[in-house]
C-alpha positions in Angstrom: -12.3 7.8 52.3 -11.8 6.1 55.7 -13.7 7.4 58.7 -10.6 6.8 60.8 -7.9 9.4 60.8 -4.6 8.5 59.2 -0.9 9.0 60.2 2.4 8.8 58.3 5.2 7.4 60.4 8.8 7.4 59.0 11.3 4.8 60.2 8.4 2.5 60.7 9.8 -1.0 60.3 11.3 -1.4 63.8 12.0 0.1 67.2 10.3 3.4 68.1 8.7 3.5 64.6 7.0 0.2 65.0 5.8 0.9 68.5 4.5 4.3 67.4 2.5 2.7 64.5 0.9 0.2 66.9 0.1 2.8 69.5 -1.5 5.1 66.9 -3.6 2.2 65.7 -4.8 1.6 69.3 -5.9 5.2 69.4 -8.0 5.0 66.3 -5.6 5.7 63.4 -4.9 3.9 60.2 -1.2 4.1 59.5 1.1 4.5 56.6 4.7 3.5 57.3 7.8 4.5 55.4 11.3 3.2 55.6 14.4 2.4 53.6 13.8 -1.3 53.6 11.0 -3.8 53.8 12.8 -5.9 56.3 10.6 -6.1 59.5 7.6 -4.4 57.8 5.5 -7.5 58.2 5.9 -7.4 61.9 4.9 -3.7 62.0 1.8 -4.5 59.9 0.8 -7.3 62.3 1.2 -5.0 65.3 -1.0 -2.3 63.7 -3.7 -4.8 62.6 -3.6 -6.4 66.1 -4.3 -3.0 67.5 -7.3 -2.5 65.2 -5.8 -0.3 62.4 -5.1 -0.7 58.8 -1.5 -0.5 57.5 0.1 0.5 54.3 3.8 0.7 53.5 5.9 2.8 51.2 9.6 2.1 50.7 11.4 5.5 50.7 14.6 7.3 51.5 13.4 10.4 53.4 16.8 12.1 52.8 16.0 12.1 49.0 13.9 15.2 48.8 13.2 14.6 45.2 11.1 11.6 46.2 9.0 13.4 48.8 6.2 14.2 46.5 5.7 10.6 45.5 5.9 9.5 49.1 3.3 12.0 50.2 1.0 11.3 47.3 1.1 7.6 48.3 0.6 8.3 52.0 -2.3 10.7 51.3 -4.0 8.3 48.9 -3.7 5.2 51.1 -6.6 6.2 53.4 -7.9 9.4 51.9 -5.8 12.0 53.7 -3.5 12.5 56.7 -4.1 13.9 60.1 -0.7 13.2 61.6 2.9 13.0 60.5 5.5 11.5 62.8 9.1 12.4 61.7 10.8 9.4 63.4 13.4 8.3 60.9 16.8 9.1 62.1 20.5 8.1 62.1 23.2 8.2 64.6 26.9 9.1 64.3 28.7 6.9 61.8 31.3 6.3 64.4 31.4 7.3 68.1 34.8 8.9 68.9 36.8 12.1 69.1 34.9 15.2 68.1 38.1 16.3 66.3 37.8 13.3 63.9 34.1 13.8 62.8 34.0 13.5 59.0 32.0 15.7 56.7 30.2 12.5 55.5 28.9 11.7 59.0 27.9 15.3 59.6 26.0 15.6 56.3 24.3 12.2 56.8 23.1 13.2 60.3 21.7 16.6 59.1 20.3 15.2 55.8 18.2 12.5 57.5 17.5 13.9 61.0 16.9 17.6 60.1 16.4 18.4 56.4 14.2 15.4 55.6 11.9 16.1 58.6 11.7 19.8 57.8 10.6 19.3 54.2 8.2 16.4 55.0 6.5 18.6 57.6 6.3 21.4 55.0 4.8 19.1 52.5 2.2 17.5 54.8 1.2 20.9 56.3 0.6 22.2 52.8 -1.7 19.3 52.0 -3.5 19.5 55.3 -4.3 23.2 54.6 -5.4 22.7 51.0 -9.0 23.1 50.1 -11.0 19.9 50.6 -8.5 18.2 52.9 -10.2 15.9 55.4 -10.0 16.7 59.2 -11.2 13.5 60.9 -9.3 14.2 64.1 -7.0 16.8 65.6 -4.2 17.4 63.2 -0.6 17.2 64.3 3.1 16.9 63.4 5.5 15.1 65.7 9.3 15.4 65.6 11.3 12.7 67.4 14.5 14.4 68.5 16.5 13.1 71.5 17.7 13.9 75.0 20.8 15.0 73.0 18.8 18.1 71.9 20.1 19.6 75.2 22.6 17.1 76.6 25.9 17.3 74.9 27.7 14.1 73.8 31.1 15.0 72.4 31.7 11.5 71.2 28.8 11.9 68.7 28.7 15.6 68.2 27.1 15.6 64.8 24.2 13.6 66.1 23.7 15.9 69.1 23.9 19.0 66.9 21.3 17.5 64.5 18.9 16.8 67.3 19.3 20.3 68.7 18.4 21.5 65.2 15.3 19.2 65.1 14.1 20.9 68.3 14.2 24.3 66.7 12.5 23.0 63.6 9.6 21.8 65.8 9.3 25.1 67.5 9.1 27.2 64.3 6.5 24.9 62.8 4.5 25.1 66.0 4.5 28.9 65.7 3.5 28.8 62.0 0.8 26.2 62.3 -0.9 27.0 65.6 -3.5 29.3 64.1 -4.2 26.7 61.4 -5.3 24.2 64.0 -2.2 21.9 63.6 -0.4 21.1 66.8 3.4 20.4 66.6 5.2 18.4 69.2 8.7 17.3 70.0 9.6 14.0 71.6 12.9 13.6 73.4 13.7 10.0 74.0 16.4 9.1 76.5 18.2 5.8 76.6 15.8 3.6 74.7 16.3 -0.1 74.0 16.6 -0.2 70.2 18.9 -1.4 67.4 20.7 2.0 67.6 21.7 1.5 71.3 22.3 -2.3 71.0 26.1 -1.9 70.3 26.6 0.0 73.6 24.0 -1.9 75.6 26.4 -3.2 78.2 27.8 0.2 78.9 24.3 1.6 79.4 23.3 -1.3 81.6 26.0 -0.3 84.0 25.3 3.4 83.8 21.6 2.9 84.4 22.2 0.7 87.4 24.5 3.4 88.7 21.7 6.0 88.4 22.1 7.6 85.0 18.4 8.4 85.1 16.3 8.7 88.3 14.0 5.9 86.9 16.6 3.2 86.8 15.6 1.2 83.8 15.9 1.2 80.1 13.3 3.1 78.2 11.3 0.9 75.8 10.1 1.8 72.3 6.5 1.4 73.6 7.1 4.2 76.1 7.8 6.6 73.3 5.1 5.2 71.0 2.4 5.7 73.6 3.5 9.3 74.3 3.3 10.1 70.6 -0.1 8.5 70.2 -1.5 10.4 73.2 -0.5 13.7 71.6 -1.7 12.7 68.1 -5.1 11.7 69.6 -5.5 15.3 70.9 -5.5 14.4 74.6 -3.5 17.7 75.3 -5.5 20.1 73.1 -4.0 23.3 74.6 -0.5 22.3 73.9 1.9 23.0 71.0 5.6 23.5 70.6 6.6 21.7 73.7 9.3 19.1 74.2 8.1 15.9 75.9 10.9 14.0 77.7 10.6 10.3 77.6 13.8 9.6 79.4 13.2 8.5 83.0 14.2 11.9 84.3 17.5 11.9 82.5 17.1 15.6 81.7 16.8 16.7 85.3 19.8 18.6 86.6 21.6 17.5 89.7 24.0 19.2 92.1 
């Protein structure tokens, strides 16, 4: 068994997932990454190792609930237990457009990946953390990555926004259930972050950011999100659970 705590990060091969893996390693974690594809995994492994951690990878579709047991077995065995789960894997709307044209396929995809998968992975990890003999090498935590769209409505991608609002409630109910067990639960709400998901609309966001979309007039970077997650996982805020942490340059602030 490793003396270092271990974390499982879904959607680990790029973007926020990769940045989170590296930031966790810098805060003393070994990391298990999971993703649909191995493309980009080598770069994530290099980032983790450069930050002082060890990295293991498991190819998995988190939406396939029947595969969760095998994923969690592999993640648990990689470094002798888990102290942190980061539910980062997510998908956007299949097509931005009129709310009246959203398909059942796009709706189901958003909820299967963004909500259902994270709920049952959290359930599975929590059960293992609470089992007799489970290691506790650091403060234990579960982190849900939602979105600024948990509260900010975007009719052109309504299924995505609705799924992220659901993620927010999932984080809160797990926080209530697990607080007395010593497991903190946190929600992260990224704003406009420079990732593959936002690349197709980058030019539009460039103009909106320059015009003051968020008080801090710049793109968010994946590292901004990763460092926030690592701070929470490391236990730097030990009297906190169930809160939503905005990593959005102030986008969520109301104006009149």
